[in-house]
C-alpha positions in Angstrom: -0.2 0.1 0.0 3.1 2.3 0.8 4.5 2.1 -2.8 1.3 2.2 -4.3 1.1 5.5 -2.7 4.1 7.2 -3.6 3.7 5.8 -7.4 0.3 7.0 -7.1 1.0 11.0 -6.1 3.8 10.7 -8.4 1.2 9.8 -11.6 -0.3 13.3 -10.5 3.1 15.1 -11.0 5.3 15.6 -14.5 7.1 12.9 -15.0 9.9 13.3 -17.8 10.1 9.2 -19.8 12.9 8.4 -21.3 12.6 4.8 -20.6 13.3 2.1 -23.1 15.1 4.4 -25.5 18.4 2.5 -25.5 20.4 5.6 -24.5 23.6 5.1 -24.1 23.9 8.4 -22.4 21.7 10.4 -20.3 21.4 14.2 -22.9 23.1 16.6 -20.7 20.4 19.0 -21.7 18.1 17.2 -19.3 19.5 18.9 -16.5 18.0 22.4 -17.7 14.5 20.9 -17.6 13.4 22.4 -14.5 10.2 21.8 -14.9 9.7 18.0 -14.2 9.8 16.6 -10.4 10.5 13.1 -12.2 12.4 11.7 -14.2 12.3 7.9 -16.0 15.4 6.4 -17.3 14.5 2.8 -17.0 15.6 0.2 -19.1 18.4 2.1 -21.6 22.1 1.1 -21.8 23.0 4.0 -19.4 26.9 3.3 -18.1 27.2 6.4 -16.2 25.4 9.7 -15.7 26.5 13.1 -16.1 27.6 14.9 -12.7 24.9 17.6 -14.6 22.2 15.5 -12.9 22.7 17.1 -9.6 21.2 20.6 -11.0 17.7 18.4 -10.9 17.1 19.9 -7.4 13.5 20.0 -7.9 13.0 16.0 -8.6 11.1 13.9 -6.1 11.4 10.8 -8.1 14.3 9.2 -10.2 14.2 5.6 -11.5 17.6 4.3 -13.4 16.6 0.8 -13.3 17.9 -1.6 -15.3 20.7 -0.1 -17.2 24.8 -0.9 -16.9 25.4 1.7 -14.0 28.6 0.9 -12.4 28.7 4.4 -10.2 26.9 7.3 -9.4 27.7 10.4 -9.4 28.4 12.2 -6.3 26.0 15.4 -7.7 23.4 12.7 -7.2 23.2 13.3 -3.7 22.7 17.1 -4.3 18.6 15.7 -4.9 17.8 17.0 -1.6 14.4 16.7 -2.4 14.1 13.2 -3.9 11.7 10.5 -2.2 12.3 7.7 -4.4 15.2 6.1 -5.4 15.3 2.8 -7.7 18.9 2.0 -9.4 18.2 -1.8 -9.4 19.4 -3.9 -11.9 22.6 -2.3 -12.8 26.4 -3.2 -12.4 27.1 -0.8 -8.9 29.3 -1.9 -6.2 28.9 0.7 -4.3 26.6 3.4 -3.2 27.7 7.2 -3.1 29.6 7.8 0.6 26.8 11.2 0.8 23.7 9.1 -0.2 22.9 10.0 3.5 22.3 13.6 2.8 19.0 12.5 0.4 17.2 13.4 3.5 13.9 13.2 2.3 14.3 9.6 0.8 11.4 7.5 1.2 12.3 4.6 -0.8 15.5 3.2 -2.4 15.5 0.0 -4.0 19.3 -1.0 -4.4 18.6 -4.6 -5.5 20.3 -6.7 -8.3 23.7 -5.0 -8.1 27.0 -5.9 -6.7 27.2 -4.0 -3.6 29.4 -5.4 -1.1 29.3 -2.7 1.5 27.1 0.0 2.6 27.9 3.6 3.2 27.6 4.7 6.9 25.8 7.5 6.3 22.8 5.2 5.4 21.6 5.8 8.6 21.1 9.6 7.8 18.1 8.6 5.7 15.9 9.0 8.5 12.6 9.2 6.7 13.0 6.1 4.7 10.1 3.4 4.9 11.4 1.1 1.9 14.9 -0.6 1.4 15.4 -3.3 -1.1 18.9 -4.6 -1.1 18.5 -8.2 -2.2 20.8 -10.0 -5.1 23.9 -8.0 -4.3 26.8 -9.3 -2.6 26.7 -8.4 1.2 27.9 -10.1 4.0 27.0 -7.5 6.8 25.2 -4.4 7.2 26.5 -1.4 9.0 25.5 -0.3 12.9 24.2 3.2 11.2 21.5 0.9 9.8 19.5 0.9 12.7 19.2 4.3 12.8 16.5 4.1 9.8 13.7 4.4 12.9 10.4 5.3 10.0 11.9 1.9 8.0 8.8 -0.6 7.5 10.0 -2.8 5.0 13.9 -4.2 4.6 14.8 -6.5 2.0 18.2 -8.1 2.2 17.7 -11.4 0.4 19.9 -13.5 -1.7 23.0 -11.8 -0.2 26.0 -13.5 1.9 25.0 -12.3 5.7 26.7 -14.8 8.1 25.4 -13.5 11.0 22.2 -11.5 12.2 22.7 -8.0 11.8 21.9 -6.8 15.3 21.1 -3.2 13.7 17.8 -4.3 12.7 16.8 -5.1 15.7 16.7 -1.3 16.3 14.3 -1.1 13.6 11.6 -0.7 16.0 8.8 0.4 13.4 9.4 -2.7 10.9 6.8 -5.0 9.2 8.8 -6.5 7.2 11.5 -8.3 7.1 13.3 -10.5 4.2 16.2 -12.3 5.0 16.2 -15.7 2.6 19.0 -16.6 0.7 21.8 -15.8 3.0 24.1 -17.8 5.4 22.7 -17.2 8.5 23.1 -19.6 11.4 21.4 -18.0 14.2 19.1 -15.1 14.6 19.9 -12.4 17.1 18.5 -12.7 20.8 16.7 -9.1 20.6 14.5 -9.8 17.5 12.0 -9.8 19.9 12.2 -6.3 20.1 10.6 -5.7 16.7 7.5 -5.9 18.2 5.4 -4.5 15.1 7.4 -7.3 12.4 4.3 -9.1 10.8 6.0 -11.0 8.3 9.8 -12.7 8.7 11.2 -14.4 5.6 14.0 -16.7 6.6 14.1 -19.7 4.1 17.5 -21.2 2.6 19.4 -20.2 5.5 21.5 -22.3 8.0 19.1 -22.3 10.9 18.5 -25.0 13.2 16.2 -23.2 15.4 14.4 -20.2 15.8 14.9 -17.7 19.2 11.2 -19.0 20.7 12.0 -17.3 24.0 12.4 -14.1 21.9 9.6 -14.3 19.8 7.6 -15.9 21.8 3.9 -16.7 20.9 4.6 -14.5 17.5 6.8 -16.8 16.1 3.9 -19.1 14.1 2.4 -16.0 13.0 5.3 -13.8 11.3 7.6 -16.6 10.1 6.6 -17.2 6.5 9.3 -19.8 5.6 
């Protein structure tokens, strides 16, 4: 429902749709088009973005899904009005160190990339509600992730997590947590702190048992797999 609200609201605004145009580069002239609050560059052949994209200060929606990006320009972090950022299905091995400067961000999708680490500044995204990190190469999550106190949904499936990220236990508003297809051998005892959790997805890990003392009678109700 939350995502539908975000995208439904964007449909009522002006979005420059350049998706599926086989673009090898973003036209620099786009940076002068200040009347648009959204930019859709999905399904192109982009290997990079120009620094000029940082001039689009009015952008609230930016989607660059399914391209060939190997990095994101630092200037992207100047888009202080951005609420939705989709950089999934690219070839990114890191996010900008200053990604935390996107203080108004509500949804970040960086799934299906090559991320091995996340910048500590990700914890500064204090309005973030949806975070997608599936299908990357993450073996751990930064402690600062626990500062995302508005986060409702976290997806870290299909990564290489070997231990339960304790930072997650500080996400008290979390409703859905997806951790399947990792290498987790146990869950942190503090997972019981997630009192609002409704769905916990754990299949295809190395878990032998759930911490029933922590989950209590909720385990059968929230554990989906």
